[in-house]
C-alpha positions in Angstrom: 0.0 0.0 0.0 1.4 3.4 -1.0 2.2 5.6 1.9 0.5 9.0 2.0 -1.4 11.3 4.3 -4.4 8.9 4.3 -2.4 5.7 5.1 0.1 7.3 7.5 0.2 5.9 11.0 -2.1 8.0 13.2 -0.1 7.3 16.4 2.1 10.3 17.4 5.7 9.4 18.5 6.9 13.0 18.7 4.6 15.6 20.3 4.4 18.3 23.0 7.8 19.5 22.0 9.0 23.1 22.4 10.1 23.8 18.8 9.5 27.2 17.3 6.3 27.8 15.3 6.7 26.6 11.7 9.8 24.5 12.5 10.7 22.3 9.5 13.0 20.0 11.5 10.2 19.0 14.0 8.0 18.1 11.1 10.7 15.9 9.5 11.2 14.0 12.8 7.4 13.6 13.4 6.8 12.2 9.9 9.8 9.9 9.9 8.8 8.3 13.2 5.3 7.8 12.0 6.6 5.9 9.0 9.1 3.9 11.0 6.6 2.9 13.7 6.7 1.9 17.3 9.7 -0.4 17.4 12.1 2.5 16.7 15.1 3.6 18.7 16.1 7.3 18.1 19.4 9.0 18.7 19.6 12.8 18.7 22.8 14.8 19.3 23.0 18.4 20.6 20.9 20.5 18.3 17.4 21.8 17.8 15.5 18.6 18.2 17.3 17.4 21.3 16.8 20.9 22.8 13.1 20.9 22.1 12.4 17.2 22.6 14.0 16.5 26.0 12.6 19.0 28.5 12.6 17.6 32.1 10.2 16.3 33.3 8.6 16.0 29.8 10.0 13.6 27.2 8.5 14.4 23.8 9.2 10.9 22.3 6.8 8.1 23.0 9.4 5.6 21.6 12.9 5.0 22.9 15.0 8.1 22.4 18.4 9.3 23.7 20.7 12.3 23.4 24.1 11.6 22.1 27.3 13.6 22.1 27.4 16.2 19.3 29.8 14.2 17.2 28.5 10.7 18.1 25.1 10.3 16.5 26.2 7.5 14.1 28.5 5.8 16.5 25.8 5.7 19.2 23.4 4.2 16.6 26.0 1.6 15.9 26.0 0.6 19.6 22.3 0.6 19.9 21.9 -1.6 16.8 24.6 -4.0 17.9 23.2 -4.2 21.4 19.7 -5.0 20.2 21.0 -7.7 17.9 23.0 -9.2 20.8 19.7 -9.4 22.8 18.0 -11.3 20.0 15.8 -8.3 19.0 15.3 -8.3 15.2 12.1 -6.2 14.6 13.4 -2.7 15.1 14.8 0.4 13.5 17.7 2.5 14.7 17.4 6.1 13.5 19.4 9.2 14.1 18.2 12.8 13.6 21.0 15.4 13.4 21.1 18.9 12.1 23.3 20.2 9.3 26.2 21.2 11.7 25.9 17.9 13.6 26.1 16.0 10.4 28.2 17.9 7.8 30.7 19.3 10.3 30.9 17.8 13.8 29.4 14.4 13.0 30.9 13.6 9.6 33.6 11.3 10.9 31.3 9.1 12.8 28.8 9.0 9.9 31.6 8.0 7.5 32.7 5.2 9.9 29.2 3.8 10.2 28.9 3.7 6.4 32.3 2.0 6.1 31.1 -0.7 8.6 27.7 -0.8 6.8 25.8 -0.8 10.1 22.1 -1.4 9.8 21.0 2.1 10.7 19.1 5.1 9.2 20.7 8.5 9.5 18.5 11.5 8.8 20.0 15.0 8.5 17.4 17.7 9.0 19.1 20.6 7.2 18.1 24.1 8.2 21.3 25.5 6.8 22.9 26.9 10.0 23.5 26.2 13.7 20.1 27.5 14.6 19.9 26.2 18.1 22.9 28.2 19.3 22.2 31.5 17.6 22.3 31.1 13.8 26.0 30.5 13.1 27.3 29.3 9.7 27.7 25.6 9.0 29.2 24.0 6.0 25.7 23.5 4.7 24.9 27.3 4.8 24.3 28.4 1.2 26.4 31.1 -0.5 25.3 34.6 0.3 23.3 33.8 3.5 23.6 36.1 6.4 24.3 34.4 9.7 25.8 35.7 13.0 29.2 34.5 11.9 28.8 35.5 8.3 27.4 39.0 8.5 26.4 41.1 5.5 28.2 44.4 5.1 29.8 46.6 2.6 32.8 44.4 2.0 31.5 40.9 2.9 28.1 39.9 1.6 27.2 37.0 3.9 28.6 33.5 3.5 31.3 33.3 0.9 31.4 29.5 0.5 29.1 27.2 -1.4 26.9 24.7 0.4 28.8 21.4 0.9 27.4 18.6 -1.3 26.9 16.1 1.4 24.5 13.8 -0.4 27.1 13.0 -3.0 29.9 12.8 -0.4 27.8 10.1 1.4 27.1 8.4 -1.9 30.9 8.3 -2.7 31.2 5.9 0.2 29.2 3.3 -1.7 26.4 3.4 0.8 23.5 1.0 0.1 20.9 3.8 0.0 21.0 7.6 0.2 18.4 10.2 -0.7 17.5 13.9 -0.6 14.1 15.3 0.4 12.3 18.4 1.4 9.5 19.1 3.9 7.8 20.8 0.9 7.4 17.4 -0.8 6.3 15.2 2.1 5.0 12.3 0.0 8.4 12.0 -1.5 10.0 12.0 1.9 7.6 9.4 3.3 8.2 7.1 0.3 12.0 7.3 0.9 11.7 6.6 4.6 9.4 3.6 3.8 12.0 2.4 1.2 14.9 2.9 3.6 13.3 0.8 6.3 13.3 -2.2 4.0 17.0 -2.0 3.2 19.7 -3.7 5.2 22.9 -1.7 5.9 23.5 2.0 6.3 20.9 4.5 4.9 21.1 8.2 4.7 18.4 10.8 4.0 19.1 14.5 3.8 15.9 16.6 4.2 15.8 20.3 3.7 13.9 21.8 6.6 13.4 25.6 6.7 13.8 27.5 10.0 11.5 30.5 10.1 13.7 32.1 12.8 17.0 31.7 11.0 15.7 32.2 7.5 13.6 35.2 8.2 10.3 33.9 6.9 6.8 33.8 8.4 5.9 30.8 10.5 3.2 29.8 8.0 5.6 29.9 5.0 7.7 26.9 5.9 6.1 24.4 3.5 5.8 26.9 0.6 9.5 27.9 0.9 10.6 24.2 1.2 8.7 23.5 -2.0 10.0 26.6 -3.8 13.6 25.8 -3.1 13.1 22.6 -5.1 11.0 24.3 -7.8 13.6 27.0 -8.4 16.4 24.4 -8.7 18.5 25.3 -5.6 17.7 21.9 -4.1 17.0 18.6 -5.9 15.2 15.4 -5.0 17.2 12.3 -5.8 18.3 8.9 -4.7 21.5 6.9 -4.8 21.2 3.1 -4.9 23.1 0.2 -6.5 25.9 2.6 -7.6 23.6 5.0 -9.5 22.0 8.4 -9.0 18.3 8.7 -9.7 16.6 12.1 -10.2 13.1 12.0 -8.7 11.9 15.5 -9.7 13.0 17.3 -12.9 11.3 20.7 -13.2 10.5 21.5 -16.8 11.0 25.2 -16.0 12.5 26.7 -12.9 10.6 29.2 -10.8 12.3 32.5 -9.9 15.4 32.2 -7.8 15.2 35.9 -7.0 11.6 35.6 -5.7 12.7 32.6 -3.5 15.7 34.6 -2.1 14.1 38.0 -1.6 11.3 36.6 0.7 14.0 35.6 3.2 15.6 38.2 5.4 18.9 36.2 5.4 19.2 37.1 1.7 17.8 40.7 1.7 21.3 42.2 1.2 22.1 40.3 -2.0 22.7 42.4 -5.1 21.5 41.5 -8.6 25.1 40.4 -9.3 25.0 38.1 -6.3 21.7 36.5 -7.5 23.1 36.0 -10.9 26.1 34.2 -9.4 23.7 31.9 -7.5 21.7 31.3 -10.7 24.8 30.5 -12.7 25.9 28.0 -10.0 22.4 26.4 -10.2 22.6 26.1 -13.9 26.0 24.4 -13.8 24.8 22.0 -11.1 21.8 21.0 -13.2 24.0 20.4 -16.3 26.0 18.0 -14.1 22.8 16.3 -12.8 21.4 15.8 -16.3 24.6 14.2 -17.4 25.1 11.9 -14.4 21.6 11.1 -13.0 19.1 8.7 -14.4 
């Protein structure tokens, strides 16, 4: 049976949390746990979701969940998966939820090691493109031009000077059994990929774009629209990696306006027309590569 809003598990496994209104990350966690089901063991490092989900005396997870060290999401998943197998438990899922900084920066070594061992775990990166929990600092997944507290926008420096790290392809380069990108703007696609990942043995990785109204400077009711728009304008793409091949899931016939997408976010308000053209040129070059190398 195809998984969608009508067939999705009605049980809530992540509720009563203290996330900001419109939080894309909390939506990603909630939906993923609904698809994975009751026998799921979750690991969360320091970050938004551990900060809003573990508030004494209230635990916002109805399944088993634990906070890991900032760098240790994947290694703790390894231990949990091995421990359950040692006890003879077979019907379970071990899933990690880490932000962009906890994945692309601080947690990359442990993630790489888990993939190398091919541990039977699912790692989900909810990417809000900065260290939002600690005050909106730049991560290596912050896009070019974005203003953060550590990449301010001024007369000489116009926000972040570095491109967003291509973590999906870095993970795929390990020869991982399954990896995918997603967006909270395309939830049916995300749910399908979670459902697919839970059937695959070995290490799985899903990278979901999850806007943060606080850090991005958008209204709290715009999260889904912006998460859809970033895909439609070509600055994020929906794809999978499996059996050594890249598969493109969504190929817009015509991109929507990059400028419209950027201008509605306060983190990009300072960009000049030249800056926007630079971003558009980068997008076009990326899509030329995608069309050459993805099925």
